[in-house]
Structures are given as structure tokens and as C-alpha cells.
C-alpha positions in Angstrom: 51.3 -47.1 7.2 52.5 -44.9 4.5 49.7 -42.6 5.2 51.1 -41.7 8.6 54.6 -41.1 7.4 53.9 -37.9 5.3 56.4 -35.1 5.3 55.9 -31.9 7.2 55.6 -30.0 3.9 52.9 -32.3 2.6 50.9 -32.0 5.9 51.2 -28.2 5.8 50.1 -28.2 2.1 47.0 -30.3 2.9 46.2 -28.1 5.9 46.5 -25.0 3.8 44.3 -26.5 1.1 41.7 -27.4 3.7 41.7 -23.9 5.1 41.3 -22.5 1.6 38.4 -24.8 0.9 36.7 -23.9 4.2 37.2 -20.2 3.5 35.9 -20.6 0.0 32.8 -22.4 1.2 32.3 -19.8 3.9 32.6 -17.0 1.4 30.2 -18.7 -1.1 27.6 -19.2 1.7 28.1 -15.6 2.8 27.6 -14.3 -0.7 24.6 -16.6 -1.2 23.0 -15.1 1.9 24.2 -11.6 1.5 23.1 -10.8 -2.1 19.3 -11.6 -1.4 19.5 -9.5 1.7 20.5 -6.5 -0.4 18.7 -6.9 -3.7 16.1 -9.6 -3.0 12.3 -9.3 -3.1 12.3 -8.2 0.5 15.9 -6.9 0.6 17.2 -3.6 1.9 16.6 -1.8 -1.3 12.9 -2.7 -1.2 12.8 -1.9 2.5 14.1 1.6 2.0 11.7 2.2 -1.0 8.7 1.0 1.1 9.9 3.3 4.0 10.0 6.4 1.7 6.5 5.5 0.4 5.3 5.1 4.0 6.5 8.6 5.0 5.1 10.1 1.9 1.7 8.5 2.5 1.8 9.7 6.2 2.3 13.2 5.0 -0.5 12.9 2.5 -2.8 11.5 5.2 -1.9 14.4 7.5 -2.6 16.9 4.7 -6.0 15.4 3.9 -6.9 15.2 7.6 -6.2 18.9 7.9 -8.2 19.6 4.8 -11.1 17.5 6.1 -11.0 19.5 9.4 -11.3 22.8 7.6 -14.2 21.5 5.5 -16.0 20.2 8.6 -15.6 23.5 10.3 -17.0 25.3 7.3 -20.0 22.8 7.2 -20.6 23.4 10.9 -20.5 27.2 10.4 -22.9 27.0 7.4 -25.4 25.0 9.5 -25.4 27.2 12.5 -23.7 30.6 12.0 -26.1 33.2 10.4 -23.3 35.5 9.5 -21.5 32.7 7.6 -24.7 31.7 5.9 -25.3 35.3 4.7 -21.7 35.7 3.5 -21.9 32.4 1.6 -25.2 33.4 0.0 -23.8 36.8 -1.1 -20.6 35.4 -2.6 -21.7 32.1 -4.1 -25.3 32.9 -5.1 -25.0 36.6 -5.7 -27.9 37.4 -3.3 -28.5 41.0 -1.9 -30.7 42.4 0.8 -33.7 44.4 -0.1 -32.8 48.1 -0.8 -29.1 47.3 -1.5 -27.6 48.5 -4.8 -25.1 46.2 -6.5 -22.3 47.6 -8.6 -20.5 45.3 -11.0 -17.3 46.2 -12.7 -16.1 44.5 -15.8 -12.3 43.9 -15.9 -10.5 45.9 -18.5 -9.0 43.8 -21.2 -5.4 44.5 -22.2 -6.3 45.1 -25.9 -8.8 47.9 -25.0 -6.1 49.9 -23.2 -4.3 50.8 -26.4 -4.9 54.3 -27.8 -5.1 54.6 -31.6 
């Protein structure tokens, strides 16, 4: 029977203690769940890093796709366009048509410009 005859102050103290314990447990559980969310293996930091990598790779893929398109156009032109074939033969292989005269100029080196 003594249990039921506690004073008001004792009851309030026990209620306050229980509230603190519940809040403490709630806070501990929250921290336990929140910390891995931020810095865990699959946390927000990792997510944002993977997102940056994704966008960088998307840009690289787009750049390479554009480059491939240009190369495919060049291949198509070299297979079918006679003007492109002739231009490529002239620049890459140094070929000339019969009767043409080729002039080649050597670049002037900076040391030969000096007058003694």
C-alpha cells in the first residue's frame, strides 16, 4: 500500500525521469539511424559523389558520341565523295595530278634570322 501513497513531488520526479529516459532513447535511436544516412556506405555523401560521377560520364558519353558521328561522316565521305578522296590523297599522301608543280617551303628557323 505504501506504493500508492507517494507524494506529488515524488510522482512528478518519476514522470520527469521517465520522460528524460524516453527522450534519451529516442535521441539515441535517431542518431543511430541518422549517422549512417549521412556518412554510411550508401549515405548521402556517397549518393552525391555518385551523382557527380554520373553527370560527368554522361557529358563524356555525349562528347564521344559527337566525335564518333564526325568520324562516321568522314568515313562515308571517303568511301563515296570523289572530291573528299582527292583532297585526302593530296594532304595525307602528298599526291599530285600529272602536270602539276609542287612547291615546298621550309619554315625559317629563329636562329637563321639573326644578322651577323
